[in-house]
C-alpha positions as CSV (number, residue, x, y, z in Angstrom):
1,M,63.2,79.5,115.0
2,A,61.2,82.4,116.3
3,I,57.6,83.0,115.4
4,I,57.4,86.1,113.2
5,T,54.3,88.2,113.7
6,P,53.2,89.9,110.5
7,T,53.2,93.7,110.8
8,N,50.6,94.3,108.2
9,S,47.8,92.5,106.3
10,R,50.1,92.3,103.2
11,D,52.0,89.3,104.6
12,D,51.8,86.9,101.7
13,R,53.7,83.9,103.2
14,L,52.0,80.8,102.0
15,L,53.5,78.7,104.8
16,F,55.5,79.5,107.8
17,H,56.6,76.6,109.9
18,P,58.9,77.2,112.9
19,H,58.3,73.6,114.2
20,D,57.4,74.9,117.6
21,L,56.2,71.6,118.9
22,S,53.4,71.4,116.3
23,E,53.1,70.4,112.7
24,N,50.7,73.2,111.9
25,D,51.3,76.2,109.7
26,K,51.8,79.6,111.5
27,S,51.0,81.8,108.5
28,K,47.7,83.6,108.1
29,Y,46.3,80.5,106.3
30,A,46.8,78.3,109.4
31,A,46.9,75.0,107.4
32,T,46.8,71.8,109.5
33,G,49.9,69.7,108.7
34,T,50.0,65.9,108.7
35,L,53.0,64.0,109.8
36,V,53.5,60.8,107.8
37,G,55.5,57.7,108.7
38,T,57.7,58.2,111.8
39,A,58.0,61.9,111.2
40,S,57.8,63.9,114.5
41,V,58.2,67.4,115.9
42,S,60.1,67.6,119.1
43,G,62.1,70.3,120.8
44,G,61.5,72.7,117.9
45,N,62.8,70.3,115.3
46,L,61.1,68.3,112.5
47,S,62.7,64.9,112.5
48,L,62.6,62.7,109.4
49,D,64.5,59.4,109.3
50,G,65.0,59.4,105.6
51,D,62.7,56.5,105.0
52,S,59.3,57.7,103.6
53,D,58.8,60.2,106.4
54,Y,57.4,63.7,105.5
55,L,55.1,66.5,106.5
56,T,52.3,67.4,104.2
57,Y,49.8,70.2,103.9
58,P,46.5,70.2,102.0
59,D,46.2,71.9,98.6
60,S,43.4,74.4,98.6
61,S,42.3,77.6,96.8
62,T,43.2,79.6,99.9
63,N,46.8,78.5,100.0
64,S,47.6,77.9,96.3
65,L,51.1,78.8,95.2
66,F,49.8,79.6,91.7
67,S,48.0,82.9,92.1
68,V,51.0,84.7,90.7
69,N,53.7,83.5,88.3
70,E,56.6,83.6,90.8
71,Q,57.7,81.4,93.6
72,T,60.1,81.3,96.5
73,L,60.8,78.1,98.6
74,G,63.2,78.0,101.4
75,I,64.4,75.3,103.9
76,W,67.0,74.9,106.6
77,F,68.1,71.3,107.0
78,N,70.9,69.1,108.3
79,A,71.2,65.8,106.5
80,D,72.7,63.0,108.6
81,T,73.8,61.3,105.5
82,V,73.8,62.0,101.8
83,D,73.2,58.7,100.2
84,D,72.2,56.9,97.0
85,T,68.6,58.0,96.9
86,D,67.2,61.5,96.0
87,Q,66.4,63.3,99.2
88,I,63.4,65.5,98.6
89,L,63.4,68.7,100.6
90,I,60.2,70.4,99.3
91,A,57.9,69.1,96.6
92,K,54.5,69.3,95.1
93,N,55.2,66.5,92.8
94,D,54.0,63.0,91.8
95,S,55.7,62.1,88.6
96,G,53.8,58.8,88.4
97,D,50.5,60.4,87.5
98,G,51.4,63.5,85.5
99,N,50.9,65.7,88.5
100,K,54.3,67.5,88.8
101,S,54.6,71.2,89.9
102,Y,58.0,71.6,91.6
103,K,60.6,69.7,93.4
104,L,63.7,70.8,95.4
105,F,66.0,67.9,96.4
106,I,69.5,66.6,96.9
107,D,70.5,64.6,93.9
108,A,71.5,61.0,94.8
109,T,74.2,60.8,92.2
110,T,76.0,64.1,92.5
111,D,75.0,65.4,96.0
112,V,74.1,68.8,94.5
113,I,70.8,70.7,95.1
114,Q,68.5,70.3,92.2
115,S,65.3,72.3,91.5
116,V,62.7,71.2,88.9
117,L,59.7,73.1,87.7
118,S,57.0,71.7,85.4
119,S,54.7,73.7,83.1
120,D,52.5,70.9,82.0
121,G,52.5,68.4,84.9
122,S,54.5,65.7,83.2
123,A,57.8,67.1,81.8
124,D,60.6,68.7,83.7
125,S,60.4,72.1,82.0
126,S,63.2,73.7,84.0
127,D,65.8,71.7,85.7
128,I,68.7,73.5,87.4
129,S,71.5,72.3,89.8
130,S,73.7,74.0,92.3
131,A,77.5,74.1,91.6
132,G,78.3,73.1,95.2
133,T,77.4,69.9,97.0
134,V,75.7,69.2,100.3
135,T,77.8,68.0,103.1
136,A,76.4,65.5,105.6
137,G,76.2,66.8,109.1
138,S,76.2,70.5,108.1
139,D,73.4,73.0,108.6
140,T,72.4,74.2,105.2
141,F,69.9,76.9,104.1
142,V,68.6,76.5,100.5
143,V,66.2,78.8,98.7
144,M,64.8,78.3,95.2
145,T,63.3,81.4,93.5
146,W,61.5,81.8,90.2
147,D,60.5,85.4,89.3
148,G,58.7,84.5,86.0
149,T,62.0,84.8,84.1
150,F,64.9,83.3,86.0
151,H,64.9,80.1,88.1
152,K,67.6,80.2,90.8
153,I,69.1,78.2,93.7
154,Y,70.8,79.9,96.6
155,I,72.8,78.0,99.2
156,N,73.5,79.7,102.5
157,G,72.6,83.1,101.0
158,V,74.8,82.8,97.8
159,E,73.4,82.2,94.3
160,D,74.7,78.8,93.3
161,G,72.8,77.9,90.1
162,S,70.4,79.5,87.7
163,G,68.6,79.2,84.4
164,F,66.1,81.1,82.2
165,Y,62.5,79.9,82.5
166,S,59.3,81.7,81.6
167,S,56.7,78.9,80.9
168,G,54.8,78.9,84.3
169,I,54.3,76.2,86.9
170,F,51.6,73.5,86.6
171,D,49.0,73.8,89.4
172,S,48.8,70.1,90.4
173,D,46.4,68.8,93.0
174,E,49.3,67.1,95.0
175,T,49.6,68.1,98.7
């Protein structure tokens, strides 16, 4: 992925991560990422073996997603396998301690993309699923949007699931 140089000071990307041999953010916030488990960045790719590996960024007031009541999350991935455990793609979520904000993942039972938003940190306030399933070994681009009224999932540029939602997103302290 190429590094995009913002053309003006209005570039509001929270996080831009081209995986160019580093785990660090390339947006104007320049957050330092932390690789966990055996996660690694090599040859421009983030490698996760599917067993408790992930990349995390600190939560801070300078990079909070919650300055406005809308959100867009996007990720390119190629899952080697689609198995019997939920495969989290992007999340700010710890359901064990009432600290949920959002989670975008491959559902273990149905192999669909699922997006969950929480307004209070404990309940799944909006839970939508894609109509299509994820195919192991295929490059897939998934985007979740919430514009304050509609919560949507796009797969490879095509809207594939949506629902009405206007309750806001809980600003958890998860990374």
